[in-house]
VOBA-1610 file (N, C-alpha, C; in pm, whole numbers, padded with zeros to 5 digits, always signed):
BEGIN
Unk-23139-09262-05718Unk-23104-09185-05591Unk-23228-09105-05542Unk-23247-09129-05425Unk-23379-09053-05369Unk-23342-08906-05352Unk-23457-08825-05357Unk-23436-08690-05349Unk-23448-08637-05206Unk-23386-08529-05173Unk-23403-08479-05037Unk-23536-08427-04996Unk-23560-08424-04884Unk-23699-08372-04837Unk-23690-08226-04806Unk-23810-08159-04832Unk-23807-08011-04814Unk-23800-07974-04671Unk-23819-08070-04572Unk-23815-08045-04436Unk-23673-08029-04375Unk-23571-08061-04458Unk-23442-08060-04406Unk-23402-07918-04367Unk-23314-07908-04261Unk-23257-07781-04226Unk-23111-07776-04273Unk-23085-07674-04357Unk-22958-07670-04435Unk-22871-07565-04365Unk-22732-07591-04360Unk-22639-07485-04317Unk-22650-07370-04404Unk-22602-07259-04357Unk-22609-07131-04443Unk-22537-07146-04573Unk-22609-07104-04677Unk-22551-07114-04815Unk-22584-07244-04886Unk-22639-07343-04822Unk-22672-07477-04868Unk-22832-07491-04877Unk-22873-07559-04990Unk-23021-07605-05000Unk-23021-07697-05116Unk-23073-07815-05089Unk-23100-07915-05200Unk-23247-07952-05186Unk-23329-07917-05285Unk-23469-07934-05287Unk-23505-08033-05397Unk-23626-08088-05388Unk-23667-08186-05491Unk-23679-08124-05633Unk-23675-08202-05727Unk-23691-08153-05866Unk-23832-08097-05886Unk-23851-08011-05975Unk-23984-07956-06012Unk-24062-08065-06082Unk-24195-08043-06099Unk-24287-08137-06165Unk-24236-08178-06295Unk-24255-08308-06333Unk-24224-08350-06469Unk-24300-08279-06566Unk-24242-08271-06693Unk-24318-08223-06806Unk-24341-08333-06909Unk-24469-08352-06957Unk-24491-08463-07049Unk-24406-08466-07169Unk-24361-08576-07208Unk-24273-08576-07330Unk-24349-08509-07454Unk-24473-08526-07463Unk-24541-08471-07581Unk-24534-08324-07578Unk-24541-08265-07457Unk-24531-08109-07442Unk-24382-08073-07484Unk-24284-08145-07430Unk-24149-08112-07464Unk-24124-08119-07618Unk-24178-08221-07685Unk-24158-08242-07827Unk-24223-08119-07899Unk-24340-08085-07854Unk-24402-07966-07926Unk-24325-07835-07912Unk-24276-07813-07799Unk-24189-07690-07782Unk-24062-07700-07847Unk-24006-07817-07861Unk-23873-07824-07933Unk-23889-07774-08072Unk-24002-07781-08134Unk-24018-07725-08270Unk-24032-07573-08281Unk-24043-07510-08164Unk-24064-07357-08165Unk-23934-07288-08150Unk-23909-07189-08243Unk-23784-07110-08232Unk-23785-07026-08110Unk-23670-07005-08045Unk-23666-06927-07925Unk-23710-06783-07957Unk-23685-06726-08071Unk-23714-06600-08104Unk-23873-06579-08111Unk-23931-06675-08149Unk-24083-06669-08168Unk-24143-06684-08028Unk-24090-06771-07944Unk-24147-06787-07814Unk-24122-06655-07729Unk-24006-06592-07754Unk-23960-06475-07686Unk-24053-06365-07734Unk-24087-06353-07861Unk-24171-06244-07913Unk-24307-06252-07844Unk-24358-06373-07816Unk-24490-06392-07750Unk-24488-06371-07599Unk-24367-06351-07550Unk-24349-06331-07406Unk-24310-06189-07373Unk-24320-06099-07466Unk-24296-05960-07440Unk-24171-05910-07503Unk-24083-05998-07570Unk-23959-05952-07639Unk-23857-05901-07535Unk-23865-05931-07408Unk-23777-05883-07303Unk-23721-05991-07211Unk-23750-06123-07243Unk-23709-06223-07158Unk-23601-06312-07230Unk-23497-06341-07147Unk-23394-06425-07210Unk-23259-06406-07144Unk-23169-06502-07154Unk-23040-06491-07102Unk-22956-06401-07202Unk-22861-06338-07148Unk-22771-06256-07232Unk-22627-06273-07207Unk-22544-06271-07306Unk-22394-06282-07284Unk-22345-06427-07279Unk-22434-06524-07314Unk-22383-06664-07319Unk-22360-06703-07466Unk-22275-06800-07488Unk-22246-06855-07622Unk-22255-07001-07620Unk-22276-07053-07742Unk-22283-07195-07758Unk-22139-07257-07763Unk-22116-07374-07690Unk-21992-07445-07696Unk-22005-07581-07768Unk-22123-07604-07823Unk-22137-07725-07911Unk-22137-07684-08052Unk-22094-07773-08143Unk-22081-07736-08277Unk-22205-07731-08367Unk-22312-07795-08315Unk-22426-07810-08408Unk-22512-07689-08408Unk-22514-07606-08515Unk-22588-07481-08517Unk-22739-07513-08499Unk-22785-07620-08542Unk-22930-07651-08529Unk-22967-07712-08409Unk-22883-07730-08314Unk-22913-07805-08189Unk-23014-07721-08114Unk-23109-07793-08060Unk-23221-07727-07978Unk-23222-07794-07831Unk-23210-07708-07742Unk-23211-07758-07603Unk-23345-07727-07543Unk-23415-07842-07500Unk-23550-07829-07462Unk-23575-07933-07350Unk-23609-07892-07226Unk-23628-07977-07123Unk-23663-07916-06994Unk-23688-07991-06898Unk-23715-07943-06758Unk-23597-07884-06695Unk-23599-07767-06635Unk-23486-07707-06573Unk-23461-07764-06429Unk-23336-07806-06410Unk-23284-07836-06277Unk-23194-07723-06247Unk-23232-07631-06150Unk-23153-07517-06126Unk-23045-07539-06021Unk-22936-07462-06042Unk-22817-07476-05955Unk-22759-07331-05923Unk-22744-07304-05792Unk-22671-07182-05759Unk-22544-07223-05687Unk-22429-07190-05729Unk-22304-07226-05674Unk-22215-07110-05657Unk-22116-07131-05556Unk-22012-07029-05541Unk-21931-07023-05663Unk-21897-06909-05717Unk-21806-06905-05827Unk-21687-06988-05821Unk-21663-07074-05927Unk-21541-07157-05930Unk-21559-07287-05854Unk-21683-07320-05800Unk-21695-07446-05723Unk-21804-07525-05794Unk-21789-07658-05800Unk-21895-07745-05876Unk-21952-07858-05799Unk-21927-07859-05673Unk-21971-07970-05589Unk-22120-07999-05603Unk-22209-07893-05596Unk-22360-07915-05609Unk-22395-07951-05751Unk-22314-07908-05851Unk-22348-07948-05987Unk-22340-08100-06005Unk-22239-08164-05944Unk-22241-08309-05951Unk-22358-08374-05883Unk-22409-08320-05774Unk-22533-08372-05703Unk-22648-08347-05793Unk-22661-08225-05855Unk-22771-08196-05942Unk-22783-08295-06062Unk-22669-08329-06115Unk-22667-08424-06225Unk-22728-08565-06182Unk-22691-08608-06057Unk-22738-08726-06007Unk-22889-08728-05982Unk-22939-08612-05946Unk-23090-08599-05924Unk-23164-08582-06058Unk-23096-08537-06166Unk-23171-08507-06292Unk-23204-08642-06354Unk-23311-08623-06439Unk-23364-08739-06517Unk-23328-08719-06661Unk-23336-08818-06749Unk-23294-08799-06889Unk-23382-08683-06952Unk-23307-08604-07019Unk-23368-08488-07095Unk-23369-08366-07017Unk-23344-08369-06881Unk-23340-08248-06798Unk-23220-08160-06831Unk-23240-08032-06804Unk-23131-07927-06845Unk-23081-07877-06713Unk-22945-07881-06702Unk-22877-07824-06575Unk-22858-07675-06613Unk-22926-07585-06528Unk-22908-07439-06549Unk-22838-07388-06424Unk-22725-07320-06439Unk-22634-07285-06339Unk-22607-07134-06319Unk-22634-07081-06199Unk-22595-06944-06173Unk-22462-06955-06098Unk-22353-06921-06163Unk-22219-06929-06101Unk-22164-06788-06084Unk-22253-06693-06078Unk-22217-06548-06061Unk-22143-06475-06171Unk-22156-06543-06296Unk-22087-06484-06415Unk-21941-06481-06411Unk-21895-06562-06323Unk-21743-06577-06305Unk-21680-06659-06407Unk-21570-06622-06471Unk-21509-06698-06567Unk-21363-06720-06532Unk-21329-06701-06408Unk-21184-06729-06377Unk-21149-06865-06343Unk-21260-06949-06322Unk-21238-07089-06305Unk-21354-07167-06365Unk-21318-07271-06439Unk-21426-07354-06506Unk-21497-07433-06409Unk-21636-07442-06413Unk-21708-07523-06330Unk-21764-07651-06397Unk-21757-07654-06521Unk-21809-07774-06602Unk-21700-07803-06713Unk-21666-07932-06725Unk-21562-07965-06816Unk-21602-08105-06884Unk-21488-08165-06938Unk-21515-08291-07015Unk-21555-08404-06933Unk-21517-08413-06804Unk-21555-08531-06725Unk-21704-08519-06691Unk-21757-08398-06653Unk-21890-08378-06630Unk-21975-08400-06764Unk-21920-08356-06875Unk-21985-08394-07010Unk-22005-08538-07019Unk-21903-08622-06994Unk-21918-08769-07004Unk-22028-08818-06911Unk-22033-08761-06796Unk-22147-08808-06697Unk-22278-08773-06761Unk-22287-08645-06810Unk-22416-08601-06864Unk-22456-08692-06980Unk-22366-08727-07068Unk-22400-08814-07182Unk-22454-08950-07130Unk-22377-09009-07034Unk-22421-09136-06986Unk-22559-09135-06917Unk-22598-09018-06861Unk-22727-09007-06793Unk-22836-08948-06887Unk-22790-08921-07012Unk-22880-08870-07122Unk-22948-08746-07075Unk-22874-08648-07026Unk-22926-08526-06989Unk-22948-08436-07116Unk-23025-08321-07105Unk-23053-08259-07213Unk-22952-08156-07250Unk-22864-08105-07148Unk-22764-08010-07178Unk-22744-07919-07062Unk-22661-07807-07087Unk-22629-07715-06979Unk-22646-07569-07023Unk-22679-07482-06923Unk-22682-07340-06946Unk-22611-07286-06819Unk-22497-07221-06847Unk-22402-07185-06741Unk-22367-07042-06745Unk-22400-06966-06633Unk-22349-06833-06618Unk-22220-06845-06546Unk-22125-06900-06613Unk-21984-06915-06575Unk-21903-06974-06686Unk-21798-07042-06650Unk-21704-07088-06751Unk-21702-07241-06765Unk-21661-07286-06880Unk-21634-07431-06912Unk-21488-07442-06951Unk-21454-07576-06968Unk-21323-07602-07017Unk-21331-07731-07103Unk-21213-07779-07145Unk-21209-07901-07241Unk-21290-07884-07359Unk-21253-07766-07428Unk-21333-07733-07551Unk-21326-07831-07662Unk-21216-07903-07674Unk-21225-08001-07784Unk-21328-08116-07756Unk-21354-08141-07639Unk-21447-08248-07600Unk-21588-08193-07631Unk-21614-08075-07598Unk-21741-08006-07634Unk-21766-08002-07783Unk-21651-07985-07851Unk-21652-07972-07997Unk-21691-08099-08070Unk-21688-08211-07993Unk-21742-08339-08052Unk-21888-08339-08070Unk-21961-08249-08004Unk-22105-08240-08013Unk-22181-08344-07935Unk-22304-08340-07954Unk-22395-08443-07877Unk-22439-08403-07749Unk-22389-08288-07699Unk-22436-08239-07554Unk-22433-08076-07562Unk-22561-08028-07587Unk-22566-07879-07594Unk-22515-07813-07467Unk-22442-07705-07487Unk-22390-07634-07374Unk-22371-07489-07402Unk-22439-07400-07323Unk-22418-07258-07337Unk-22351-07210-07214Unk-22251-07130-07225Unk-22171-07075-07118Unk-22123-06933-07147Unk-22084-06868-07036Unk-22038-06728-07053Unk-21900-06717-07102Unk-21810-06816-07075Unk-21676-06812-07125Unk-21605-06950-07095Unk-21475-06954-07111Unk-21399-07076-07090Unk-21256-07042-07031Unk-21207-07132-06965Unk-21065-07116-06914Unk-21021-07257-06878Unk-20884-07283-06883Unk-20831-07404-06833Unk-20826-07423-06693Unk-20849-07328-06615Unk-20842-07330-06468Unk-20962-07409-06407Unk-20934-07514-06334Unk-21035-07602-06282Unk-21106-07557-06159Unk-21210-07629-06118Unk-21291-07593-06006Unk-21246-07654-05872Unk-21301-07597-05770Unk-21289-07657-05640Unk-21425-07732-05616Unk-21427-07809-05504Unk-21543-07887-05463Unk-21567-07875-05319Unk-21597-07753-05272Unk-21607-07721-05132Unk-21747-07668-05101Unk-21822-07621-05202Unk-21946-07549-05173Unk-21928-07416-05120Unk-22032-07347-05070Unk-22167-07403-05064Unk-22236-07386-05199Unk-22372-07420-05199Unk-22439-07418-05322Unk-22591-07471-05290Unk-22679-07447-05392Unk-22812-07487-05377Unk-22860-07548-05497Unk-22963-07632-05495Unk-23016-07714-05605Unk-23168-07690-05600Unk-23224-07654-05711Unk-23372-07648-05726Unk-23431-07540-05644Unk-23364-07422-05658Unk-23409-07297-05597Unk-23414-07187-05707Unk-23499-07089-05690Unk-23507-06981-05798Unk-23365-06923-05814Unk-23323-06897-05940Unk-23196-06842-05979Unk-23208-06736-06082Unk-23110-06658-06097Unk-23091-06572-06205Unk-22976-06613-06293Unk-22988-06655-06406Unk-22885-06709-06497Unk-22864-06618-06616Unk-22757-06542-06614Unk-22726-06442-06713Unk-22847-06353-06746Unk-22910-06301-06638Unk-23033-06218-06648Unk-23163-06285-06679Unk-23164-06414-06680Unk-23288-06494-06702Unk-23330-06564-06565Unk-23445-06520-06525Unk-23497-06581-06405Unk-23548-06727-06439Unk-23505-06817-06358Unk-23539-06962-06382Unk-23583-07025-06258Unk-23709-07077-06261Unk-23754-07153-06147Unk-23734-07304-06168Unk-23711-07375-06066Unk-23702-07522-06083Unk-23827-07583-06146Unk-23807-07661-06248Unk-23916-07718-06330Unk-23970-07633-06438Unk-23918-07511-06465Unk-23949-07441-06584Unk-23911-07520-06710Unk-23973-07492-06818Unk-23926-07547-06949Unk-23812-07452-06995Unk-23690-07515-07018Unk-23572-07441-07067Unk-23571-07462-07214Unk-23571-07357-07295Unk-23562-07366-07441Unk-23453-07282-07490Unk-23368-07341-07574Unk-23247-07274-07623Unk-23216-07316-07762Unk-23172-07227-07845Unk-23130-07259-07980Unk-23025-07156-08018Unk-22983-07158-08150Unk-22879-07066-08196Unk-22902-06912-08170Unk-23030-06884-08153Unk-23070-06740-08129Unk-23050-06703-07981Unk-23089-06793-07887Unk-23080-06747-07745Unk-23148-06856-07650Unk-23183-06807-07536Unk-23219-06898-07425Unk-23332-06832-07350Unk-23444-06905-07325Unk-23548-06853-07245Unk-23596-06964-07158Unk-23679-06930-07052Unk-23740-07020-06956Unk-23891-06988-06954Unk-23967-07094-06963Unk-24112-07081-06964Unk-24171-07155-06844Unk-24244-07085-06752Unk-24301-07151-06631Unk-24408-07255-06690Unk-24410-07369-06626Unk-24500-07479-06667Unk-24643-07435-06676Unk-24685-07338-06581Unk-24820-07303-06576Unk-24863-07225-06696Unk-24764-07174-06781Unk-24799-07087-06899Unk-24783-07162-07027Unk-24732-07285-07019Unk-24698-07363-07141Unk-24830-07374-07230Unk-24941-07421-07174Unk-25060-07458-07248Unk-25122-07331-07313Unk-25130-07220-07235Unk-25193-07107-07290Unk-25100-07030-07393Unk-24979-07048-07377Unk-24880-06977-07464Unk-24870-07037-07595Unk-24890-07168-07606Unk-24870-07242-07730Unk-24961-07189-07850Unk-25093-07163-07827Unk-25171-07116-07942Unk-25128-06973-07991Unk-25069-06887-07893Unk-25015-06763-07939Unk-24888-06788-08023Unk-24813-06876-07984Unk-24687-06905-08062Unk-24727-06956-08199Unk-24824-07044-08211Unk-24866-07095-08340Unk-24918-06983-08436Unk-24995-06897-08365Unk-25050-06777-08444Unk-24938-06691-08496Unk-24843-06661-08410Unk-24729-06584-08445Unk-24640-06646-08564Unk-24628-06773-08558Unk-24557-06849-08667Unk-24638-06827-08798Unk-24773-06828-08786Unk-24860-06820-08911Unk-24842-06678-08971Unk-24844-06579-08882Unk-24819-06437-08925Unk-24686-06418-08991Unk-24583-06471-08929Unk-24450-06467-08985Unk-24442-06528-09121Unk-24501-06648-09135Unk-24503-06706-09257Unk-24563-06624-09375Unk-24681-06553-09336Unk-24751-06472-09434Unk-24661-06353-09467Unk-24598-06287-09373Unk-24510-06180-09402Unk-24390-06223-09480Unk-24336-06341-09446Unk-24210-06384-09523Unk-24248-06403-09667Unk-24372-06466-09698Unk-24413-06486-09837Unk-24425-06348-09911Unk-24481-06247-09842Unk-24498-06108-09906Unk-24360-06057-09933Unk-24269-06065-09833Unk-24130-06009-09855Unk-24058-06075-09970Unk-24080-06207-09977Unk-24003-06281-10088Unk-24063-06249-10225Unk-24194-06225-10236Unk-24256-06206-10362Unk-24256-06061-10408Unk-24262-05974-10311Unk-24272-05827-10336Unk-24160-05739-10290Unk-24062-05811-10236Unk-23951-05728-10183Unk-23993-05634-10065Unk-24080-05683-09981Unk-24121-05611-09870Unk-24267-05560-09886Unk-24317-05495-09782Unk-24465-05453-09791Unk-24463-05303-09757Unk-24447-05215-09853Unk-24438-05074-09832Unk-24562-05012-09771Unk-24686-05071-09798Unk-24811-05020-09740Unk-24805-05042-09593Unk-24763-05160-09549Unk-24758-05184-09411Unk-24663-05095-09330Unk-24544-05061-09391Unk-24443-04968-09329Unk-24514-04829-09329Unk-24569-04795-09439Unk-24629-04654-09436Unk-24739-04640-09331Unk-24820-04742-09315Unk-24922-04737-09218Unk-24865-04725-09078Unk-24756-04788-09048Unk-24700-04784-08920Unk-24635-04647-08900Unk-24575-04589-08997Unk-24522-04453-08993Unk-24631-04348-08962Unk-24740-04361-09037Unk-24856-04266-09021Unk-24911-04284-08883Unk-24915-04401-08828Unk-24960-04425-08696Unk-24882-04350-08596Unk-24761-04321-08620Unk-24670-04241-08537Unk-24686-04091-08555Unk-24780-04048-08648Unk-24801-03908-08669Unk-24710-03847-08770Unk-24635-03929-08854Unk-24543-03874-08954Unk-24600-03833-09074Unk-24564-03725-09143Unk-24636-03685-09262Unk-24580-03753-09392Unk-24620-03881-09396Unk-24562-03957-09513Unk-24685-03996-09600
//
């Protein structure tokens, strides 16, 4: 399916823009091995979605791919269907549905489509339904809540525009990274420079973990930090 052109004039509340730039498979594979907590530490420890939970059963599942952003009226999923048709294999559908959980906007039928199109998963600031189907696994999904009440398909909505999803700012084309700990978005322009910092952080954590395991912690390190605060220890 061809993508819309940016020259189109959209009615109020509507906008369908092209997907963000592709991310090389090798880059996605490298970031898939990075824990969200480590990436978040290297990005200031204050970035990430809050209040969402996993609806897939695999605790070790990692969601990592290009973000296709969606902003929709609470309880309506018309533009979500279009976003899925625009998405490529591995892409992640990231949805700002206003944190509303009174009507589900993604369910088992959408899950089936996503599997057929080999999408990377969903991050939804809204509600899902058909929990038994999500419990079958194979399609990562993070959402704010769930309900049996289904969606409308009236719009309006927008695709590939900047959104805020559960407190996380996501631009179209960002790398969306999620695991059992949380969810973050990394701008493509920052991926190359951030990776060495992440690798160094992983090395520091490995060294600290080894000391903690062999010595039951590092009292000298703790004392040094306390003294740096001016405490008489």
